[in-house]
C-alpha positions as a Markdown table, in Angstrom:
| # | Residue | x | y | z |
|---|---|---|---|---|
| 1 | Unk | -0.5 | -35.6 | -9.8 |
| 2 | Unk | 0.8 | -38.1 | -6.8 |
| 3 | Unk | 1.9 | -36.5 | -3.8 |
| 4 | Unk | 5.6 | -37.8 | -4.6 |
| 5 | Unk | 5.3 | -35.8 | -7.6 |
| 6 | Unk | 4.2 | -32.6 | -5.9 |
| 7 | Unk | 6.7 | -33.0 | -2.9 |
| 8 | Unk | 9.4 | -33.0 | -5.4 |
| 9 | Unk | 8.7 | -30.0 | -7.4 |
| 10 | Unk | 8.4 | -28.2 | -4.0 |
| 11 | Unk | 11.1 | -29.7 | -2.5 |
| 12 | Unk | 13.2 | -28.2 | -5.5 |
| 13 | Unk | 12.0 | -25.2 | -5.4 |
| 14 | Unk | 12.5 | -24.2 | -2.2 |
| 15 | Unk | 16.2 | -25.4 | -2.8 |
| 16 | Unk | 16.3 | -23.2 | -5.8 |
| 17 | Unk | 15.1 | -20.0 | -4.1 |
| 18 | Unk | 17.0 | -20.3 | -1.2 |
| 19 | Unk | 19.8 | -20.3 | -3.5 |
| 20 | Unk | 18.4 | -16.8 | -4.6 |
| 21 | Unk | 18.4 | -15.5 | -1.8 |
| 22 | Unk | 22.0 | -13.7 | -1.6 |
| 23 | Unk | 21.0 | -12.2 | -5.9 |
| 24 | Unk | 17.4 | -11.5 | -4.4 |
| 25 | Unk | 19.2 | -9.1 | -1.6 |
| 26 | Unk | 21.2 | -7.7 | -3.9 |
| 27 | Unk | 18.6 | -6.4 | -6.9 |
| 28 | Unk | 16.5 | -5.2 | -3.4 |
| 29 | Unk | 19.5 | -2.9 | -2.4 |
| 30 | Unk | 20.1 | -1.9 | -5.7 |
| 31 | Unk | 16.1 | -0.9 | -6.2 |
| 32 | Unk | 16.6 | 0.8 | -2.5 |
| 33 | Unk | 19.4 | 3.0 | -3.3 |
| 34 | Unk | 17.1 | 4.7 | -5.7 |
| 35 | Unk | 15.0 | 7.7 | -4.2 |
| 36 | Unk | 11.2 | 6.9 | -6.1 |
| 37 | Unk | 9.2 | 8.8 | -5.0 |
| 38 | Unk | 6.9 | 10.1 | -7.6 |
| 39 | Unk | 6.3 | 13.6 | -6.3 |
| 40 | Unk | 8.8 | 16.2 | -7.8 |
| 41 | Unk | 8.7 | 18.4 | -5.1 |
| 42 | Unk | 10.1 | 15.8 | -3.1 |
| 43 | Unk | 12.5 | 14.0 | -4.8 |
| 44 | Unk | 13.9 | 14.2 | -8.4 |
| 45 | Unk | 11.9 | 12.6 | -11.5 |
| 46 | Unk | 15.3 | 10.9 | -12.8 |
| 47 | Unk | 15.2 | 9.2 | -9.4 |
| 48 | Unk | 11.8 | 7.6 | -10.8 |
| 49 | Unk | 13.0 | 7.0 | -14.7 |
| 50 | Unk | 15.9 | 5.5 | -13.2 |
| 51 | Unk | 14.2 | 2.8 | -10.8 |
| 52 | Unk | 11.7 | 2.0 | -14.2 |
| 53 | Unk | 14.7 | 1.2 | -16.0 |
| 54 | Unk | 16.1 | -1.2 | -13.6 |
| 55 | Unk | 12.7 | -3.0 | -13.1 |
| 56 | Unk | 12.2 | -3.4 | -16.8 |
| 57 | Unk | 15.9 | -4.9 | -17.0 |
| 58 | Unk | 15.6 | -7.2 | -13.9 |
| 59 | Unk | 11.9 | -8.4 | -15.3 |
| 60 | Unk | 14.2 | -9.1 | -18.8 |
| 61 | Unk | 16.3 | -11.1 | -16.7 |
| 62 | Unk | 14.0 | -13.3 | -15.4 |
| 63 | Unk | 12.6 | -13.9 | -18.8 |
| 64 | Unk | 9.8 | -11.8 | -19.0 |
| 65 | Unk | 9.0 | -10.5 | -22.7 |
| 66 | Unk | 7.6 | -7.7 | -24.3 |
| 67 | Unk | 8.8 | -5.9 | -21.1 |
| 68 | Unk | 8.5 | -1.8 | -21.9 |
| 69 | Unk | 8.6 | 1.3 | -19.6 |
| 70 | Unk | 5.2 | 3.6 | -20.5 |
| 71 | Unk | 4.3 | 6.8 | -19.5 |
| 72 | Unk | 0.9 | 6.4 | -17.6 |
| 73 | Unk | -1.2 | 10.1 | -18.0 |
| 74 | Unk | 0.1 | 11.0 | -14.2 |
| 75 | Unk | 3.9 | 11.3 | -15.9 |
| 76 | Unk | 4.9 | 8.3 | -13.9 |
| 77 | Unk | 6.5 | 5.3 | -15.0 |
| 78 | Unk | 5.1 | 1.7 | -14.8 |
| 79 | Unk | 7.0 | -1.2 | -15.9 |
| 80 | Unk | 4.4 | -4.3 | -18.2 |
| 81 | Unk | 5.8 | -7.2 | -19.9 |
| 82 | Unk | 3.6 | -10.1 | -21.1 |
| 83 | Unk | 5.0 | -14.3 | -21.9 |
| 84 | Unk | 2.3 | -16.1 | -23.4 |
| 85 | Unk | 1.8 | -19.6 | -22.3 |
| 86 | Unk | 1.0 | -22.6 | -23.6 |
| 87 | Unk | -2.0 | -23.2 | -25.7 |
| 88 | Unk | -5.1 | -22.7 | -23.3 |
| 89 | Unk | -3.4 | -22.4 | -20.2 |
| 90 | Unk | -4.4 | -19.7 | -17.9 |
| 91 | Unk | -3.3 | -16.3 | -17.7 |
| 92 | Unk | -1.5 | -14.3 | -14.4 |
| 93 | Unk | -1.2 | -10.7 | -14.2 |
| 94 | Unk | 1.3 | -10.4 | -11.1 |
| 95 | Unk | 1.3 | -6.9 | -9.9 |
| 96 | Unk | 3.8 | -4.5 | -7.5 |
| 97 | Unk | 5.0 | -0.9 | -7.8 |
| 98 | Unk | 8.3 | 0.2 | -7.4 |
| 99 | Unk | 7.5 | 4.0 | -6.3 |
| 100 | Unk | 8.0 | 4.8 | -2.4 |
| 101 | Unk | 6.9 | 7.3 | 0.0 |
| 102 | Unk | 9.5 | 10.3 | 1.3 |
| 103 | Unk | 11.8 | 8.7 | 3.6 |
| 104 | Unk | 11.0 | 11.8 | 6.2 |
| 105 | Unk | 13.8 | 13.1 | 8.6 |
| 106 | Unk | 17.1 | 10.9 | 8.4 |
| 107 | Unk | 17.2 | 11.2 | 12.0 |
| 108 | Unk | 14.5 | 9.2 | 12.9 |
| 109 | Unk | 16.3 | 6.4 | 11.1 |
| 110 | Unk | 18.5 | 4.0 | 12.9 |
| 111 | Unk | 20.0 | 3.1 | 9.5 |
| 112 | Unk | 20.5 | 5.0 | 6.0 |
| 113 | Unk | 16.6 | 5.3 | 4.6 |
| 114 | Unk | 18.7 | 4.6 | 1.2 |
| 115 | Unk | 20.9 | 2.0 | 1.7 |
| 116 | Unk | 19.6 | -1.1 | 2.6 |
| 117 | Unk | 21.3 | -2.3 | 6.0 |
| 118 | Unk | 21.3 | -5.5 | 7.8 |
| 119 | Unk | 20.1 | -5.4 | 11.6 |
| 120 | Unk | 19.1 | -7.2 | 14.1 |
| 121 | Unk | 18.4 | -9.7 | 11.4 |
| 122 | Unk | 16.2 | -7.8 | 9.0 |
| 123 | Unk | 17.0 | -5.8 | 5.9 |
| 124 | Unk | 16.2 | -2.3 | 6.9 |
| 125 | Unk | 15.6 | 0.6 | 3.9 |
| 126 | Unk | 12.5 | 2.9 | 2.4 |
| 127 | Unk | 10.8 | 0.4 | 0.4 |
| 128 | Unk | 12.4 | -2.5 | 1.6 |
| 129 | Unk | 8.9 | -4.0 | 2.3 |
| 130 | Unk | 6.5 | -1.4 | 0.6 |
| 131 | Unk | 7.0 | -2.6 | -2.2 |
| 132 | Unk | 10.1 | -3.1 | -3.9 |
| 133 | Unk | 10.3 | -6.3 | -1.3 |
| 134 | Unk | 7.3 | -7.9 | -3.1 |
| 135 | Unk | 8.9 | -7.0 | -6.7 |
| 136 | Unk | 11.7 | -8.9 | -5.7 |
| 137 | Unk | 10.0 | -12.1 | -4.2 |
| 138 | Unk | 8.0 | -11.6 | -7.0 |
| 139 | Unk | 11.4 | -11.8 | -9.5 |
| 140 | Unk | 12.8 | -14.4 | -7.0 |
| 141 | Unk | 9.9 | -17.1 | -8.0 |
| 142 | Unk | 9.8 | -16.4 | -11.5 |
| 143 | Unk | 13.5 | -17.6 | -12.0 |
| 144 | Unk | 13.1 | -20.1 | -9.9 |
| 145 | Unk | 9.9 | -21.5 | -11.7 |
| 146 | Unk | 11.7 | -21.1 | -15.1 |
| 147 | Unk | 14.9 | -23.1 | -13.5 |
| 148 | Unk | 13.1 | -25.9 | -12.2 |
| 149 | Unk | 10.4 | -26.2 | -15.2 |
| 150 | Unk | 12.3 | -25.1 | -17.8 |
| 151 | Unk | 9.1 | -22.9 | -18.7 |
| 152 | Unk | 6.2 | -21.1 | -17.0 |
| 153 | Unk | 3.3 | -23.9 | -17.2 |
| 154 | Unk | 1.2 | -20.6 | -17.7 |
| 155 | Unk | 0.6 | -17.1 | -19.5 |
| 156 | Unk | 2.3 | -14.6 | -17.1 |
| 157 | Unk | 2.1 | -10.7 | -17.6 |
| 158 | Unk | 3.6 | -8.2 | -15.0 |
| 159 | Unk | 2.7 | -5.1 | -14.1 |
| 160 | Unk | 4.6 | -2.7 | -11.8 |
| 161 | Unk | 3.1 | 0.8 | -11.2 |
| 162 | Unk | 5.3 | 3.5 | -11.0 |
| 163 | Unk | 2.8 | 6.4 | -8.7 |
| 164 | Unk | 0.6 | 3.9 | -6.4 |
| 165 | Unk | 2.0 | 5.9 | -3.0 |
| 166 | Unk | 0.7 | 9.2 | -4.4 |
| 167 | Unk | -2.6 | 7.8 | -5.4 |
| 168 | Unk | -2.7 | 10.3 | -8.6 |
| 169 | Unk | -4.6 | 7.1 | -10.6 |
| 170 | Unk | -2.2 | 6.8 | -13.2 |
| 171 | Unk | -2.5 | 3.1 | -13.5 |
| 172 | Unk | -6.5 | 3.0 | -13.4 |
| 173 | Unk | -6.2 | 4.9 | -16.5 |
| 174 | Unk | -3.6 | 3.4 | -18.2 |
| 175 | Unk | -5.2 | 0.3 | -17.7 |
| 176 | Unk | -8.5 | 1.7 | -18.8 |
| 177 | Unk | -7.0 | 3.0 | -22.2 |
| 178 | Unk | -5.2 | -0.2 | -22.7 |
| 179 | Unk | -7.1 | -3.1 | -21.1 |
| 180 | Unk | -4.9 | -5.1 | -22.7 |
| 181 | Unk | -1.8 | -5.0 | -20.2 |
| 182 | Unk | -4.1 | -6.8 | -17.6 |
| 183 | Unk | -6.1 | -8.8 | -19.4 |
| 184 | Unk | -6.0 | -12.6 | -17.2 |
| 185 | Unk | -7.7 | -15.1 | -15.4 |
| 186 | Unk | -5.9 | -13.5 | -11.8 |
| 187 | Unk | -4.4 | -11.2 | -10.4 |
| 188 | Unk | -1.9 | -11.4 | -7.8 |
| 189 | Unk | -1.4 | -7.5 | -6.4 |
| 190 | Unk | 2.2 | -8.1 | -4.3 |
| 191 | Unk | 1.4 | -5.1 | -1.9 |
| 192 | Unk | -0.3 | -6.5 | 1.2 |
| 193 | Unk | 1.3 | -8.8 | 3.9 |
| 194 | Unk | 0.7 | -10.9 | 6.9 |
| 195 | Unk | -0.4 | -10.2 | 10.3 |
| 196 | Unk | 2.5 | -11.6 | 11.6 |
| 197 | Unk | 5.7 | -13.1 | 10.7 |
| 198 | Unk | 5.7 | -16.3 | 9.3 |
| 199 | Unk | 1.9 | -15.9 | 9.5 |
| 200 | Unk | 0.4 | -16.3 | 6.0 |
| 201 | Unk | -2.4 | -14.1 | 5.0 |
| 202 | Unk | -4.4 | -13.2 | 2.4 |
| 203 | Unk | -6.2 | -9.4 | 2.0 |
| 204 | Unk | -9.7 | -9.5 | 1.3 |
| 205 | Unk | -11.0 | -6.0 | 2.6 |
| 206 | Unk | -9.5 | -2.9 | 1.3 |
| 207 | Unk | -10.8 | 0.8 | 2.3 |
| 208 | Unk | -11.3 | 3.5 | -0.2 |
| 209 | Unk | -9.2 | 6.6 | 0.5 |
| 210 | Unk | -9.7 | 10.6 | -0.1 |
| 211 | Unk | -7.3 | 12.7 | 1.0 |
| 212 | Unk | -7.9 | 16.5 | 0.9 |
| 213 | Unk | -5.9 | 20.0 | 1.6 |
| 214 | Unk | -7.8 | 22.6 | 3.8 |
| 215 | Unk | -6.5 | 26.5 | 3.2 |
| 216 | Unk | -7.8 | 28.8 | 5.8 |
| 217 | Unk | -6.9 | 32.4 | 5.9 |
| 218 | Unk | -8.5 | 35.2 | 8.0 |
| 219 | Unk | -5.7 | 38.2 | 7.0 |
| 220 | Unk | -3.5 | 39.5 | 4.9 |
| 221 | Unk | -0.3 | 38.9 | 6.9 |
| 222 | Unk | 0.2 | 37.5 | 10.8 |
| 223 | Unk | -0.5 | 39.8 | 13.5 |
| 224 | Unk | 1.3 | 40.5 | 16.8 |
| 225 | Unk | -0.2 | 38.3 | 19.6 |
| 226 | Unk | 0.6 | 41.6 | 21.9 |
| 227 | Unk | -1.2 | 43.9 | 20.6 |
| 228 | Unk | -3.9 | 41.9 | 18.6 |
| 229 | Unk | -3.9 | 38.6 | 20.3 |
| 230 | Unk | -7.9 | 38.0 | 21.6 |
| 231 | Unk | -9.9 | 40.0 | 18.7 |
| 232 | Unk | -7.8 | 39.2 | 15.8 |
| 233 | Unk | -9.1 | 35.9 | 13.8 |
| 234 | Unk | -6.2 | 33.0 | 14.6 |
| 235 | Unk | -6.3 | 31.1 | 11.0 |
| 236 | Unk | -4.1 | 28.4 | 12.8 |
| 237 | Unk | -6.8 | 27.8 | 15.9 |
| 238 | Unk | -9.6 | 28.4 | 13.1 |
| 239 | Unk | -8.1 | 25.6 | 11.9 |
| 240 | Unk | -7.7 | 23.1 | 14.7 |
| 241 | Unk | -11.3 | 23.8 | 15.6 |
| 242 | Unk | -12.5 | 21.9 | 12.2 |
| 243 | Unk | -10.4 | 19.4 | 12.1 |
| 244 | Unk | -11.3 | 19.1 | 15.9 |
| 245 | Unk | -14.6 | 18.3 | 14.5 |
| 246 | Unk | -13.6 | 15.2 | 12.4 |
| 247 | Unk | -13.8 | 12.7 | 15.8 |
| 248 | Unk | -15.7 | 12.5 | 19.0 |
| 249 | Unk | -14.3 | 11.6 | 22.5 |
| 250 | Unk | -13.9 | 7.8 | 21.7 |
| 251 | Unk | -12.6 | 8.7 | 18.3 |
| 252 | Unk | -15.2 | 7.9 | 16.4 |
| 253 | Unk | -15.3 | 9.5 | 13.2 |
| 254 | Unk | -17.5 | 12.3 | 13.1 |
| 255 | Unk | -17.9 | 13.5 | 9.0 |
| 256 | Unk | -21.2 | 14.8 | 8.6 |
| 257 | Unk | -23.6 | 12.6 | 7.0 |
| 258 | Unk | -20.8 | 10.2 | 6.9 |
| 259 | Unk | -22.1 | 6.1 | 8.4 |
| 260 | Unk | -19.5 | 5.3 | 11.1 |
| 261 | Unk | -21.7 | 2.7 | 12.6 |
| 262 | Unk | -20.5 | -0.8 | 10.1 |
| 263 | Unk | -19.8 | -3.5 | 11.9 |
| 264 | Unk | -16.7 | -6.2 | 11.0 |
| 265 | Unk | -18.0 | -9.6 | 9.7 |
| 266 | Unk | -14.9 | -11.2 | 9.6 |
| 267 | Unk | -12.1 | -12.6 | 12.0 |
| 268 | Unk | -11.7 | -10.1 | 14.7 |
| 269 | Unk | -8.5 | -8.3 | 15.6 |
| 270 | Unk | -6.6 | -8.6 | 19.0 |
| 271 | Unk | -6.2 | -5.8 | 21.1 |
| 272 | Unk | -3.3 | -6.8 | 22.6 |
| 273 | Unk | -1.4 | -7.5 | 19.0 |
| 274 | Unk | -2.9 | -4.0 | 18.1 |
| 275 | Unk | -1.2 | -3.0 | 20.8 |
| 276 | Unk | 2.1 | -4.2 | 19.9 |
| 277 | Unk | 1.9 | -3.5 | 16.1 |
| 278 | Unk | 1.0 | 0.0 | 16.8 |
| 279 | Unk | 3.6 | 0.8 | 19.2 |
| 280 | Unk | 1.0 | 2.1 | 21.8 |
| 281 | Unk | 2.6 | 3.9 | 25.0 |
| 282 | Unk | 1.5 | 3.0 | 28.2 |
| 283 | Unk | -2.0 | 4.1 | 29.4 |
| 284 | Unk | -3.0 | 4.7 | 26.1 |
| 285 | Unk | -6.2 | 2.7 | 24.8 |
| 286 | Unk | -7.1 | 1.8 | 21.5 |
| 287 | Unk | -9.8 | 4.2 | 20.1 |
| 288 | Unk | -12.8 | 1.3 | 19.7 |
| 289 | Unk | -15.4 | 3.0 | 22.3 |
| 290 | Unk | -18.0 | 0.8 | 22.1 |
| 291 | Unk | -16.6 | -0.7 | 18.9 |
| 292 | Unk | -13.9 | -3.4 | 18.4 |
| 293 | Unk | -10.7 | -2.8 | 16.6 |
| 294 | Unk | -11.2 | -4.8 | 13.6 |
| 295 | Unk | -14.7 | -2.4 | 13.4 |
| 296 | Unk | -12.7 | 0.6 | 13.9 |
| 297 | Unk | -10.4 | -0.4 | 10.8 |
| 298 | Unk | -12.3 | -2.3 | 8.7 |
| 299 | Unk | -15.7 | -1.0 | 8.9 |
| 300 | Unk | -16.1 | 2.2 | 9.5 |
| 301 | Unk | -14.8 | 5.4 | 8.3 |
| 302 | Unk | -11.4 | 6.8 | 9.5 |
| 303 | Unk | -10.4 | 10.4 | 8.9 |
| 304 | Unk | -6.7 | 11.3 | 10.2 |
| 305 | Unk | -4.7 | 14.7 | 10.1 |
| 306 | Unk | -1.5 | 13.7 | 7.7 |
| 307 | Unk | 0.0 | 17.0 | 8.1 |
| 308 | Unk | -0.3 | 21.0 | 8.8 |
| 309 | Unk | 1.4 | 23.9 | 7.8 |
| 310 | Unk | 2.1 | 26.7 | 10.3 |
| 311 | Unk | 5.1 | 27.8 | 11.5 |
| 312 | Unk | 7.5 | 25.3 | 13.2 |
| 313 | Unk | 8.2 | 25.9 | 17.2 |
| 314 | Unk | 12.1 | 26.3 | 16.3 |
| 315 | Unk | 11.0 | 29.4 | 14.3 |
| 316 | Unk | 8.4 | 30.5 | 16.9 |
| 317 | Unk | 7.3 | 33.9 | 16.8 |
| 318 | Unk | 4.9 | 36.0 | 19.1 |
| 319 | Unk | 2.1 | 36.2 | 16.2 |
| 320 | Unk | -1.5 | 35.6 | 15.5 |
| 321 | Unk | -1.5 | 33.4 | 12.0 |
| 322 | Unk | -3.2 | 34.7 | 9.0 |
| 323 | Unk | -3.3 | 31.3 | 7.1 |
| 324 | Unk | -2.8 | 27.8 | 7.9 |
| 325 | Unk | -3.5 | 24.4 | 6.0 |
| 326 | Unk | -3.8 | 20.9 | 6.5 |
| 327 | Unk | -3.6 | 17.4 | 4.8 |
| 328 | Unk | -6.0 | 15.3 | 5.8 |
| 329 | Unk | -7.0 | 11.5 | 4.9 |
| 330 | Unk | -10.3 | 10.0 | 4.8 |
| 331 | Unk | -10.6 | 6.2 | 4.8 |
| 332 | Unk | -13.7 | 4.4 | 4.0 |
| 333 | Unk | -14.9 | 0.9 | 4.0 |
| 334 | Unk | -15.4 | -1.3 | 0.8 |
| 335 | Unk | -19.3 | -0.6 | -0.2 |
| 336 | Unk | -19.0 | 3.0 | 0.5 |
| 337 | Unk | -18.6 | 5.4 | -2.3 |
| 338 | Unk | -15.0 | 7.5 | -1.9 |
| 339 | Unk | -15.8 | 9.5 | -4.3 |
| 340 | Unk | -19.1 | 10.7 | -2.5 |
| 341 | Unk | -17.9 | 10.5 | 1.2 |
| 342 | Unk | -14.4 | 12.6 | -0.1 |
| 343 | Unk | -17.3 | 15.6 | -0.6 |
| 344 | Unk | -18.9 | 15.4 | 2.6 |
| 345 | Unk | -15.6 | 15.8 | 3.9 |
| 346 | Unk | -15.4 | 19.0 | 2.1 |
| 347 | Unk | -18.4 | 20.6 | 2.9 |
| 348 | Unk | -18.0 | 19.4 | 6.9 |
| 349 | Unk | -14.6 | 21.0 | 6.8 |
| 350 | Unk | -16.2 | 24.4 | 5.1 |
| 351 | Unk | -19.3 | 24.2 | 7.3 |
| 352 | Unk | -17.2 | 23.7 | 10.8 |
| 353 | Unk | -14.3 | 26.2 | 10.0 |
| 354 | Unk | -15.2 | 29.3 | 12.4 |
| 355 | Unk | -14.4 | 32.9 | 12.5 |
| 356 | Unk | -15.8 | 33.8 | 9.3 |
| 357 | Unk | -12.5 | 32.5 | 7.8 |
| 358 | Unk | -12.0 | 32.0 | 4.1 |
| 359 | Unk | -11.9 | 28.5 | 3.3 |
| 360 | Unk | -10.5 | 26.8 | 0.6 |
| 361 | Unk | -10.7 | 22.2 | -0.1 |
| 362 | Unk | -9.5 | 20.4 | -2.8 |
| 363 | Unk | -9.4 | 17.0 | -3.5 |
| 364 | Unk | -6.1 | 15.8 | -3.5 |
| 365 | Unk | -6.6 | 11.7 | -4.0 |
| 366 | Unk | -9.1 | 9.3 | -4.6 |
| 367 | Unk | -9.5 | 5.2 | -4.7 |
| 368 | Unk | -12.7 | 3.1 | -4.3 |
| 369 | Unk | -12.8 | 0.4 | -1.9 |
| 370 | Unk | -12.8 | -3.3 | -2.5 |
| 371 | Unk | -13.5 | -6.9 | -1.5 |
| 372 | Unk | -12.5 | -10.3 | -3.0 |
| 373 | Unk | -14.1 | -13.0 | -3.5 |
| 374 | Unk | -12.5 | -15.5 | -2.0 |
| 375 | Unk | -13.6 | -18.8 | -3.7 |
| 376 | Unk | -12.1 | -19.3 | -6.8 |
| 377 | Unk | -9.6 | -21.7 | -8.1 |
| 378 | Unk | -6.9 | -19.1 | -7.9 |
| 379 | Unk | -7.5 | -18.5 | -4.3 |
| 380 | Unk | -7.8 | -22.3 | -3.4 |
| 381 | Unk | -4.5 | -22.7 | -5.6 |
| 382 | Unk | -2.8 | -19.8 | -3.5 |
| 383 | Unk | -4.6 | -21.1 | 0.0 |
| 384 | Unk | -2.0 | -24.4 | -1.1 |
| 385 | Unk | 1.2 | -22.3 | -1.9 |
| 386 | Unk | 1.0 | -20.3 | 0.6 |
| 387 | Unk | 0.3 | -23.0 | 3.1 |
| 388 | Unk | 2.9 | -25.0 | 2.0 |
| 389 | Unk | 5.4 | -22.8 | 2.2 |
| 390 | Unk | 4.6 | -21.2 | 5.4 |
| 391 | Unk | 3.9 | -24.7 | 7.2 |
| 392 | Unk | 0.8 | -23.0 | 8.6 |
| 393 | Unk | -2.7 | -22.7 | 7.9 |
| 394 | Unk | -3.9 | -19.6 | 5.9 |
| 395 | Unk | -5.6 | -16.8 | 7.5 |
| 396 | Unk | -7.9 | -13.8 | 5.5 |
| 397 | Unk | -7.9 | -10.0 | 7.2 |
| 398 | Unk | -8.9 | -6.7 | 6.2 |
| 399 | Unk | -6.7 | -4.3 | 5.4 |
| 400 | Unk | -7.1 | -0.5 | 6.6 |
| 401 | Unk | -5.0 | 0.8 | 3.4 |
| 402 | Unk | -5.5 | 1.4 | 0.0 |
| 403 | Unk | -5.1 | -0.2 | -3.4 |
| 404 | Unk | -7.0 | 1.5 | -5.7 |
| 405 | Unk | -6.1 | -0.2 | -9.0 |
| 406 | Unk | -8.1 | -3.7 | -7.5 |
| 407 | Unk | -11.2 | -1.8 | -8.2 |
| 408 | Unk | -10.0 | -1.1 | -11.3 |
| 409 | Unk | -9.2 | -4.3 | -12.6 |
| 410 | Unk | -11.9 | -6.2 | -10.9 |
| 411 | Unk | -14.3 | -3.6 | -13.1 |
| 412 | Unk | -12.1 | -4.3 | -16.4 |
| 413 | Unk | -11.8 | -7.8 | -15.9 |
| 414 | Unk | -14.8 | -8.8 | -13.8 |
| 415 | Unk | -14.3 | -12.7 | -14.4 |
| 416 | Unk | -11.0 | -12.6 | -13.3 |
| 417 | Unk | -9.9 | -13.7 | -9.4 |
| 418 | Unk | -8.0 | -10.8 | -7.3 |
| 419 | Unk | -5.4 | -12.2 | -4.7 |
| 420 | Unk | -3.4 | -9.6 | -2.7 |
| 421 | Unk | -1.1 | -10.5 | -0.2 |
| 422 | Unk | 2.6 | -9.9 | 0.0 |
| 423 | Unk | 5.7 | -10.2 | 2.2 |
| 424 | Unk | 5.0 | -7.2 | 4.7 |
| 425 | Unk | 4.1 | -7.8 | 8.7 |
| 426 | Unk | 3.6 | -5.5 | 11.2 |
| 427 | Unk | 7.2 | -5.1 | 12.4 |
| 428 | Unk | 8.1 | -4.1 | 8.8 |
| 429 | Unk | 6.7 | -0.5 | 9.6 |
| 430 | Unk | 6.2 | 0.3 | 6.3 |
| 431 | Unk | 5.4 | 4.6 | 5.5 |
| 432 | Unk | 7.4 | 5.1 | 8.6 |
| 433 | Unk | 11.1 | 5.6 | 9.8 |
| 434 | Unk | 13.5 | 2.0 | 9.9 |
| 435 | Unk | 11.0 | 0.3 | 7.7 |
| 436 | Unk | 12.5 | -3.3 | 6.8 |
| 437 | Unk | 12.0 | -6.6 | 5.7 |
| 438 | Unk | 12.6 | -9.9 | 7.2 |
| 439 | Unk | 14.6 | -12.1 | 4.9 |
| 440 | Unk | 12.5 | -15.3 | 5.7 |
| 441 | Unk | 9.1 | -13.6 | 5.0 |
| 442 | Unk | 10.5 | -12.7 | 1.3 |
| 443 | Unk | 12.0 | -16.1 | 0.9 |
| 444 | Unk | 8.8 | -17.6 | 2.1 |
| 445 | Unk | 6.9 | -15.6 | -0.1 |
| 446 | Unk | 8.5 | -15.9 | -3.5 |
| 447 | Unk | 8.3 | -19.5 | -3.0 |
| 448 | Unk | 4.5 | -19.5 | -2.2 |
| 449 | Unk | 4.0 | -17.3 | -6.0 |
| 450 | Unk | 6.4 | -20.1 | -7.3 |
| 451 | Unk | 4.2 | -23.3 | -6.0 |
| 452 | Unk | 0.8 | -21.0 | -6.8 |
| 453 | Unk | 2.0 | -20.3 | -10.6 |
| 454 | Unk | 3.0 | -24.2 | -10.8 |
| 455 | Unk | -0.4 | -25.0 | -9.4 |
| 456 | Unk | -2.8 | -22.5 | -11.6 |
| 457 | Unk | -0.5 | -24.0 | -14.0 |
| 458 | Unk | -1.5 | -27.6 | -13.4 |
| 459 | Unk | 2.1 | -28.8 | -12.7 |
| 460 | Unk | 1.8 | -28.7 | -8.9 |
């Protein structure tokens, strides 16, 4: 194909994507308004059901055939569909998820978390980036390519998961039970993002994950600290002491039996940028010790205390606590068995909880790590597409987060390439208050996806 024809197609797609941005914002606003947290203890299941119905309708409007809302084994509601392509054309699965993490304290937000709001040139709201923004970019790309080319030049399947943030394994189980849903030559997992705004990035490494709930009990009830403090075995103190053994003074994770000496062999992570991205306070340093930021993020395990149940300061009483509990998340580099590492964490917490306390440690979530090969034709096509859409050379990076489905897909379709990209970047603040997406990042990502589909289908 001549350079002129390629340039004309890219220009036409860019114009249609740009014209589609107002509709994209409207669709994102409708999606963000649904509190689709796949945990009935936090938000009602009706919100996830409404979100799934909306996603299904949007896929149908975009031209996807065979769209259906499926109940996964964990009770979640993924949305799937598949449109046939020309005979002999390659096939691609476009993945996203419509569930979100909880909004948390609304007072920590500068805008309403469930209302897409324009502020400082960004679109704010829970899920605006992770992952409803990626879903909207996918829809925008599909519509643009269809409008410019008349039809998609390849077989297109969509999978929009309903419980990714819970790591409950519903979509993985569904894919194993119905492998035809994910049959393809290439997967595009739109659930990561760029190392900086405007810097196109392909993620090639994902850490595995395993969370546990640890419950510590020492007494049948709290005891008055004046009458019993000092001799009464404090369950909260015992829990804190156990949790403290998970890290050493440099911040290195020290779970018994778990290796913590990995070295990242890819591009480094600039420490100054890490300080800025993580919003470290003056005088607070990254926890690197003798390692690098990249080593700690992508090549070594990391145990993080996510939450503790105990009396809040606002309800303080003079009492020694008889029970306390916490959720601990463990991330492990690809190549490490996440289930084995989780088992080591369970045993470590049991072994290191003092005072003879009764300890119960329950696994909560589990997902294996993943490393993507980068030498296939789909990766080459995505590099060309992202480079053109962003007018910048593509870089690769590791991802501290986990996408358990990636490993399952690679196992079910070992010949298929897996590509990880998306609209997120450090200022998106995913999983925290004031999550947002930059509309230009959404536009560029949509254009990249459209160009990638055209390229893989032999039209660009």
